[in-house]
N, CA, C and O atoms as a Tripos MOL2 file, in Angstrom:
@<TRIPOS>MOLECULE
protein
  200   199    50     0     0
PROTEIN
NO_CHARGES

@<TRIPOS>ATOM
      1 N          15.1410    5.8610   33.0610 N.3       1 MET1
      2 CA         14.2130    5.7040   34.1610 C.3       1 MET1
      3 C          13.3090    4.4930   33.9040 C.2       1 MET1
      4 O          12.7910    4.3080   32.8030 O.2       1 MET1
      5 N          13.1350    3.6840   34.9380 N.am      2 THR2
      6 CA         12.2910    2.5030   34.8180 C.3       2 THR2
      7 C          10.8270    2.8860   35.0020 C.2       2 THR2
      8 O          10.4800    3.6150   35.9310 O.2       2 THR2
      9 N          10.0010    2.4060   34.1410 N.am      3 VAL3
     10 CA          8.5670    2.6680   34.2390 C.3       3 VAL3
     11 C           7.9130    1.4590   34.9040 C.2       3 VAL3
     12 O           8.0160    0.3340   34.4140 O.2       3 VAL3
     13 N           7.2400    1.7080   36.0250 N.am      4 LEU4
     14 CA          6.5720    0.6330   36.7460 C.3       4 LEU4
     15 C           5.1320    0.4920   36.2850 C.2       4 LEU4
     16 O           4.4840    1.4850   35.9540 O.2       4 LEU4
     17 N           4.6340   -0.7230   36.2610 N.am      5 PRO5
     18 CA          3.2140   -0.9060   35.9490 C.3       5 PRO5
     19 C           2.3550   -0.1860   36.9900 C.2       5 PRO5
     20 O           2.7940    0.0070   38.1240 O.2       5 PRO5
     21 N           1.1620    0.2030   36.6260 N.am      6 GLN6
     22 CA          0.2740    0.9440   37.5250 C.3       6 GLN6
     23 C           0.0420    0.1970   38.8410 C.2       6 GLN6
     24 O          -0.1240    0.8270   39.8850 O.2       6 GLN6
     25 N           0.0300   -1.1440   38.8000 N.am      7 SER7
     26 CA         -0.2410   -1.9230   40.0090 C.3       7 SER7
     27 C           0.8550   -1.7560   41.0680 C.2       7 SER7
     28 O           0.6210   -2.0520   42.2390 O.2       7 SER7
     29 N           2.0300   -1.2930   40.6820 N.am      8 PHE8
     30 CA          3.1090   -1.0900   41.6360 C.3       8 PHE8
     31 C           3.0550    0.2710   42.3150 C.2       8 PHE8
     32 O           3.7510    0.5020   43.3040 O.2       8 PHE8
     33 N           2.2520    1.1490   41.8000 N.am      9 LEU9
     34 CA          2.1880    2.4980   42.3350 C.3       9 LEU9
     35 C           1.0650    2.5950   43.3600 C.2       9 LEU9
     36 O          -0.0860    2.2700   43.0680 O.2       9 LEU9
     37 N           1.4130    3.0460   44.5660 N.am     10 ILE10
     38 CA          0.3930    3.2130   45.6010 C.3      10 ILE10
     39 C           0.4310    4.6440   46.1080 C.2      10 ILE10
     40 O           1.4760    5.2930   46.0830 O.2      10 ILE10
     41 N          -0.6890    5.1240   46.5590 N.am     11 ASP11
     42 CA         -0.7290    6.4900   47.0700 C.3      11 ASP11
     43 C          -0.2730    6.5310   48.5280 C.2      11 ASP11
     44 O          -0.0890    5.4930   49.1640 O.2      11 ASP11
     45 N          -0.1000    7.7170   49.0300 N.am     12 ARG12
     46 CA          0.4020    7.8810   50.3950 C.3      12 ARG12
     47 C          -0.5480    7.3130   51.4410 C.2      12 ARG12
     48 O          -0.1060    6.7400   52.4370 O.2      12 ARG12
     49 N          -1.8340    7.4670   51.2220 N.am     13 GLU13
     50 CA         -2.8100    6.9580   52.1880 C.3      13 GLU13
     51 C          -2.7260    5.4410   52.2950 C.2      13 GLU13
     52 O          -2.7860    4.8860   53.3920 O.2      13 GLU13
     53 N          -2.5880    4.7740   51.1550 N.am     14 THR14
     54 CA         -2.4490    3.3130   51.1540 C.3      14 THR14
     55 C          -1.1600    2.9050   51.8590 C.2      14 THR14
     56 O          -1.1380    1.9310   52.6110 O.2      14 THR14
     57 N          -0.0950    3.6460   51.6160 N.am     15 ALA15
     58 CA          1.1870    3.3470   52.2640 C.3      15 ALA15
     59 C           1.0800    3.5230   53.7730 C.2      15 ALA15
     60 O           1.5940    2.7070   54.5370 O.2      15 ALA15
     61 N           0.4110    4.5930   54.1980 N.am     16 ARG16
     62 CA          0.2280    4.8260   55.6290 C.3      16 ARG16
     63 C          -0.6030    3.7230   56.2560 C.2      16 ARG16
     64 O          -0.2950    3.2550   57.3530 O.2      16 ARG16
     65 N          -1.6490    3.3070   55.5690 N.am     17 THR17
     66 CA         -2.5040    2.2340   56.0830 C.3      17 THR17
     67 C          -1.7000    0.9440   56.2300 C.2      17 THR17
     68 O          -1.8120    0.2480   57.2400 O.2      17 THR17
     69 N          -0.9000    0.6340   55.2320 N.am     18 ALA18
     70 CA         -0.0750   -0.5800   55.2910 C.3      18 ALA18
     71 C           0.9200   -0.4980   56.4440 C.2      18 ALA18
     72 O           1.1430   -1.4820   57.1490 O.2      18 ALA18
     73 N           1.5170    0.6800   56.6330 N.am     19 GLU19
     74 CA          2.4710    0.8630   57.7280 C.3      19 GLU19
     75 C           1.7750    0.7210   59.0790 C.2      19 GLU19
     76 O           2.3010    0.0800   59.9890 O.2      19 GLU19
     77 N           0.5940    1.3190   59.2040 N.am     20 THR20
     78 CA         -0.1710    1.2200   60.4480 C.3      20 THR20
     79 C          -0.5390   -0.2290   60.7390 C.2      20 THR20
     80 O          -0.4240   -0.6880   61.8750 O.2      20 THR20
     81 N          -0.9820   -0.9490   59.7100 N.am     21 ASP21
     82 CA         -1.3280   -2.3610   59.8810 C.3      21 ASP21
     83 C          -0.1120   -3.1740   60.3180 C.2      21 ASP21
     84 O          -0.2160   -4.0400   61.1870 O.2      21 ASP21
     85 N           1.0290   -2.8930   59.7150 N.am     22 ALA22
     86 CA          2.2600   -3.6210   60.0630 C.3      22 ALA22
     87 C           2.6670   -3.3280   61.5070 C.2      22 ALA22
     88 O           3.0710   -4.2330   62.2380 O.2      22 ALA22
     89 N           2.5620   -2.0640   61.9150 N.am     23 LEU23
     90 CA          2.9110   -1.7070   63.2960 C.3      23 LEU23
     91 C           1.9500   -2.3580   64.2850 C.2      23 LEU23
     92 O           2.3650   -2.8280   65.3440 O.2      23 LEU23
     93 N           0.6740   -2.3820   63.9370 N.am     24 HIS24
     94 CA         -0.3320   -3.0060   64.8060 C.3      24 HIS24
     95 C          -0.0480   -4.5020   64.9430 C.2      24 HIS24
     96 O          -0.1030   -5.0540   66.0420 O.2      24 HIS24
     97 N           0.2570   -5.1520   63.8190 N.am     25 PHE25
     98 CA          0.5640   -6.5810   63.8210 C.3      25 PHE25
     99 C           1.7940   -6.8710   64.6830 C.2      25 PHE25
    100 O           1.8060   -7.8140   65.4750 O.2      25 PHE25
    101 N           2.8380   -6.0350   64.5120 N.am     26 THR26
    102 CA          4.0670   -6.1970   65.2960 C.3      26 THR26
    103 C           3.7910   -6.0150   66.7850 C.2      26 THR26
    104 O           4.2940   -6.7700   67.6170 O.2      26 THR26
    105 N           2.9870   -5.0080   67.1110 N.am     27 ARG27
    106 CA          2.6380   -4.7540   68.5120 C.3      27 ARG27
    107 C           1.8930   -5.9420   69.0970 C.2      27 ARG27
    108 O           2.1240   -6.3100   70.2490 O.2      27 ARG27
    109 N           0.9970   -6.5500   68.3140 N.am     28 GLN28
    110 CA          0.2650   -7.7270   68.7870 C.3      28 GLN28
    111 C           1.2100   -8.8810   69.0820 C.2      28 GLN28
    112 O           1.0590   -9.5760   70.0870 O.2      28 GLN28
    113 N           2.1880   -9.0840   68.2010 N.am     29 ILE29
    114 CA          3.1570  -10.1690   68.3970 C.3      29 ILE29
    115 C           3.9250   -9.9550   69.6980 C.2      29 ILE29
    116 O           4.0400  -10.8710   70.5120 O.2      29 ILE29
    117 N           4.4550   -8.7300   69.8950 N.am     30 PHE30
    118 CA          5.2260   -8.4650   71.1080 C.3      30 PHE30
    119 C           4.3630   -8.5650   72.3620 C.2      30 PHE30
    120 O           4.8280   -9.0170   73.4080 O.2      30 PHE30
    121 N           3.1130   -8.1430   72.2520 N.am     31 THR31
    122 CA          2.2010   -8.2480   73.3960 C.3      31 THR31
    123 C           1.9790   -9.7080   73.7660 C.2      31 THR31
    124 O           2.0270  -10.0720   74.9400 O.2      31 THR31
    125 N           1.7350  -10.5430   72.7560 N.am     32 ARG32
    126 CA          1.4860  -11.9630   73.0220 C.3      32 ARG32
    127 C           2.7340  -12.6650   73.5550 C.2      32 ARG32
    128 O           2.6400  -13.5070   74.4470 O.2      32 ARG32
    129 N           3.8900  -12.3240   73.0160 N.am     33 VAL33
    130 CA          5.1350  -12.9140   73.5200 C.3      33 VAL33
    131 C           5.3570  -12.4840   74.9620 C.2      33 VAL33
    132 O           5.7300  -13.2930   75.8110 O.2      33 VAL33
    133 N           5.1250  -11.1980   75.2320 N.am     34 GLY34
    134 CA          5.2750  -10.6930   76.5980 C.3      34 GLY34
    135 C           4.3370  -11.3880   77.5640 C.2      34 GLY34
    136 O           4.7350  -11.7370   78.6760 O.2      34 GLY34
    137 N           3.0940  -11.5920   77.1520 N.am     35 GLU35
    138 CA          2.1340  -12.2970   78.0040 C.3      35 GLU35
    139 C           2.5730  -13.7360   78.2440 C.2      35 GLU35
    140 O           2.4630  -14.2440   79.3600 O.2      35 GLU35
    141 N           3.0670  -14.3870   77.2060 N.am     36 ALA36
    142 CA          3.5090  -15.7740   77.3400 C.3      36 ALA36
    143 C           4.6830  -15.8830   78.3080 C.2      36 ALA36
    144 O           4.7280  -16.7820   79.1480 O.2      36 ALA36
    145 N           5.6260  -14.9600   78.1810 N.am     37 VAL37
    146 CA          6.7910  -14.9610   79.0810 C.3      37 VAL37
    147 C           6.3420  -14.6720   80.5120 C.2      37 VAL37
    148 O           6.7890  -15.3220   81.4560 O.2      37 VAL37
    149 N           5.4640  -13.7020   80.6580 N.am     38 SER38
    150 CA          4.9450  -13.3440   81.9750 C.3      38 SER38
    151 C           4.2300  -14.5290   82.6090 C.2      38 SER38
    152 O           4.4280  -14.8200   83.7890 O.2      38 SER38
    153 N           3.4020  -15.2100   81.8300 N.am     39 ASN39
    154 CA          2.6850  -16.3790   82.3430 C.3      39 ASN39
    155 C           3.6490  -17.5010   82.7100 C.2      39 ASN39
    156 O           3.4530  -18.1900   83.7100 O.2      39 ASN39
    157 N           4.6820  -17.6820   81.9060 N.am     40 ALA40
    158 CA          5.6670  -18.7280   82.1890 C.3      40 ALA40
    159 C           6.4000  -18.4260   83.4930 C.2      40 ALA40
    160 O           6.6380  -19.3250   84.3000 O.2      40 ALA40
    161 N           6.7530  -17.1670   83.6950 N.am     41 VAL41
    162 CA          7.4690  -16.7750   84.9170 C.3      41 VAL41
    163 C           6.5690  -16.9470   86.1380 C.2      41 VAL41
    164 O           7.0130  -17.4330   87.1780 O.2      41 VAL41
    165 N           5.3090  -16.5490   86.0070 N.am     42 GLU42
    166 CA          4.3720  -16.6740   87.1220 C.3      42 GLU42
    167 C           4.0630  -18.1300   87.4450 C.2      42 GLU42
    168 O           3.8600  -18.4830   88.6070 O.2      42 GLU42
    169 N           4.0280  -18.9740   86.4190 N.am     43 THR43
    170 CA          3.6540  -20.3760   86.5980 C.3      43 THR43
    171 C           4.7620  -21.1710   87.2790 C.2      43 THR43
    172 O           4.5200  -21.8760   88.2590 O.2      43 THR43
    173 N           5.9810  -21.0540   86.7520 N.am     44 ASP44
    174 CA          7.0740  -21.8750   87.2770 C.3      44 ASP44
    175 C           8.4000  -21.1370   87.1320 C.2      44 ASP44
    176 O           9.1530  -21.3930   86.1930 O.2      44 ASP44
    177 N           8.6880  -20.2300   88.0470 N.am     45 PRO45
    178 CA          9.8980  -19.4080   87.9110 C.3      45 PRO45
    179 C          11.2050  -20.2010   88.0060 C.2      45 PRO45
    180 O          12.2530  -19.7060   87.5910 O.2      45 PRO45
    181 N          11.1570  -21.4020   88.5370 N.am     46 VAL46
    182 CA         12.3720  -22.2010   88.6940 C.3      46 VAL46
    183 C          12.9330  -22.6300   87.3440 C.2      46 VAL46
    184 O          14.1510  -22.7010   87.1790 O.2      46 VAL46
    185 N          12.0560  -22.9190   86.3640 N.am     47 ASP47
    186 CA         12.4980  -23.4360   85.0770 C.3      47 ASP47
    187 C          12.8350  -22.3660   84.0470 C.2      47 ASP47
    188 O          13.1930  -22.6910   82.9150 O.2      47 ASP47
    189 N          12.7280  -21.0970   84.4230 N.am     48 VAL48
    190 CA         13.0080  -20.0230   83.4700 C.3      48 VAL48
    191 C          14.4860  -19.6690   83.5450 C.2      48 VAL48
    192 O          14.9510  -19.1930   84.5800 O.2      48 VAL48
    193 N          15.2420  -19.8960   82.4530 N.am     49 PRO49
    194 CA         16.6740  -19.5590   82.4740 C.3      49 PRO49
    195 C          16.8760  -18.0430   82.5090 C.2      49 PRO49
    196 O          16.1320  -17.2880   81.8830 O.2      49 PRO49
    197 N          17.8710  -17.6260   83.2350 N.am     50 LEU50
    198 CA         18.1620  -16.1890   83.3380 C.3      50 LEU50
    199 C          19.2330  -15.7850   82.3570 C.2      50 LEU50
    200 O          19.6080  -14.6140   82.3010 O.2      50 LEU50
@<TRIPOS>BOND
     1     1     2 1
     2     2     3 1
     3     3     4 2
     4     3     5 am
     5     5     6 1
     6     6     7 1
     7     7     8 2
     8     7     9 am
     9     9    10 1
    10    10    11 1
    11    11    12 2
    12    11    13 am
    13    13    14 1
    14    14    15 1
    15    15    16 2
    16    15    17 am
    17    17    18 1
    18    18    19 1
    19    19    20 2
    20    19    21 am
    21    21    22 1
    22    22    23 1
    23    23    24 2
    24    23    25 am
    25    25    26 1
    26    26    27 1
    27    27    28 2
    28    27    29 am
    29    29    30 1
    30    30    31 1
    31    31    32 2
    32    31    33 am
    33    33    34 1
    34    34    35 1
    35    35    36 2
    36    35    37 am
    37    37    38 1
    38    38    39 1
    39    39    40 2
    40    39    41 am
    41    41    42 1
    42    42    43 1
    43    43    44 2
    44    43    45 am
    45    45    46 1
    46    46    47 1
    47    47    48 2
    48    47    49 am
    49    49    50 1
    50    50    51 1
    51    51    52 2
    52    51    53 am
    53    53    54 1
    54    54    55 1
    55    55    56 2
    56    55    57 am
    57    57    58 1
    58    58    59 1
    59    59    60 2
    60    59    61 am
    61    61    62 1
    62    62    63 1
    63    63    64 2
    64    63    65 am
    65    65    66 1
    66    66    67 1
    67    67    68 2
    68    67    69 am
    69    69    70 1
    70    70    71 1
    71    71    72 2
    72    71    73 am
    73    73    74 1
    74    74    75 1
    75    75    76 2
    76    75    77 am
    77    77    78 1
    78    78    79 1
    79    79    80 2
    80    79    81 am
    81    81    82 1
    82    82    83 1
    83    83    84 2
    84    83    85 am
    85    85    86 1
    86    86    87 1
    87    87    88 2
    88    87    89 am
    89    89    90 1
    90    90    91 1
    91    91    92 2
    92    91    93 am
    93    93    94 1
    94    94    95 1
    95    95    96 2
    96    95    97 am
    97    97    98 1
    98    98    99 1
    99    99   100 2
   100    99   101 am
   101   101   102 1
   102   102   103 1
   103   103   104 2
   104   103   105 am
   105   105   106 1
   106   106   107 1
   107   107   108 2
   108   107   109 am
   109   109   110 1
   110   110   111 1
   111   111   112 2
   112   111   113 am
   113   113   114 1
   114   114   115 1
   115   115   116 2
   116   115   117 am
   117   117   118 1
   118   118   119 1
   119   119   120 2
   120   119   121 am
   121   121   122 1
   122   122   123 1
   123   123   124 2
   124   123   125 am
   125   125   126 1
   126   126   127 1
   127   127   128 2
   128   127   129 am
   129   129   130 1
   130   130   131 1
   131   131   132 2
   132   131   133 am
   133   133   134 1
   134   134   135 1
   135   135   136 2
   136   135   137 am
   137   137   138 1
   138   138   139 1
   139   139   140 2
   140   139   141 am
   141   141   142 1
   142   142   143 1
   143   143   144 2
   144   143   145 am
   145   145   146 1
   146   146   147 1
   147   147   148 2
   148   147   149 am
   149   149   150 1
   150   150   151 1
   151   151   152 2
   152   151   153 am
   153   153   154 1
   154   154   155 1
   155   155   156 2
   156   155   157 am
   157   157   158 1
   158   158   159 1
   159   159   160 2
   160   159   161 am
   161   161   162 1
   162   162   163 1
   163   163   164 2
   164   163   165 am
   165   165   166 1
   166   166   167 1
   167   167   168 2
   168   167   169 am
   169   169   170 1
   170   170   171 1
   171   171   172 2
   172   171   173 am
   173   173   174 1
   174   174   175 1
   175   175   176 2
   176   175   177 am
   177   177   178 1
   178   178   179 1
   179   179   180 2
   180   179   181 am
   181   181   182 1
   182   182   183 1
   183   183   184 2
   184   183   185 am
   185   185   186 1
   186   186   187 1
   187   187   188 2
   188   187   189 am
   189   189   190 1
   190   190   191 1
   191   191   192 2
   192   191   193 am
   193   193   194 1
   194   194   195 1
   195   195   196 2
   196   195   197 am
   197   197   198 1
   198   198   199 1
   199   199   200 2
@<TRIPOS>SUBSTRUCTURE
     1 MET1         2 RESIDUE 1 A MET
     2 THR2         6 RESIDUE 1 A THR
     3 VAL3        10 RESIDUE 1 A VAL
     4 LEU4        14 RESIDUE 1 A LEU
     5 PRO5        18 RESIDUE 1 A PRO
     6 GLN6        22 RESIDUE 1 A GLN
     7 SER7        26 RESIDUE 1 A SER
     8 PHE8        30 RESIDUE 1 A PHE
     9 LEU9        34 RESIDUE 1 A LEU
    10 ILE10       38 RESIDUE 1 A ILE
    11 ASP11       42 RESIDUE 1 A ASP
    12 ARG12       46 RESIDUE 1 A ARG
    13 GLU13       50 RESIDUE 1 A GLU
    14 THR14       54 RESIDUE 1 A THR
    15 ALA15       58 RESIDUE 1 A ALA
    16 ARG16       62 RESIDUE 1 A ARG
    17 THR17       66 RESIDUE 1 A THR
    18 ALA18       70 RESIDUE 1 A ALA
    19 GLU19       74 RESIDUE 1 A GLU
    20 THR20       78 RESIDUE 1 A THR
    21 ASP21       82 RESIDUE 1 A ASP
    22 ALA22       86 RESIDUE 1 A ALA
    23 LEU23       90 RESIDUE 1 A LEU
    24 HIS24       94 RESIDUE 1 A HIS
    25 PHE25       98 RESIDUE 1 A PHE
    26 THR26      102 RESIDUE 1 A THR
    27 ARG27      106 RESIDUE 1 A ARG
    28 GLN28      110 RESIDUE 1 A GLN
    29 ILE29      114 RESIDUE 1 A ILE
    30 PHE30      118 RESIDUE 1 A PHE
    31 THR31      122 RESIDUE 1 A THR
    32 ARG32      126 RESIDUE 1 A ARG
    33 VAL33      130 RESIDUE 1 A VAL
    34 GLY34      134 RESIDUE 1 A GLY
    35 GLU35      138 RESIDUE 1 A GLU
    36 ALA36      142 RESIDUE 1 A ALA
    37 VAL37      146 RESIDUE 1 A VAL
    38 SER38      150 RESIDUE 1 A SER
    39 ASN39      154 RESIDUE 1 A ASN
    40 ALA40      158 RESIDUE 1 A ALA
    41 VAL41      162 RESIDUE 1 A VAL
    42 GLU42      166 RESIDUE 1 A GLU
    43 THR43      170 RESIDUE 1 A THR
    44 ASP44      174 RESIDUE 1 A ASP
    45 PRO45      178 RESIDUE 1 A PRO
    46 VAL46      182 RESIDUE 1 A VAL
    47 ASP47      186 RESIDUE 1 A ASP
    48 VAL48      190 RESIDUE 1 A VAL
    49 PRO49      194 RESIDUE 1 A PRO
    50 LEU50      198 RESIDUE 1 A LEU
């Protein structure tokens, strides 16, 4: 069995916090991309490839 240094061991609460932060960050990215696409479509629908 491999023994990991203490710095590699995290508790469940820390893991949950990291997961929540990652999900929040991902949601922000998709929201911003969606807004950008929406704005592009509203601005000039002719130039948007289908």
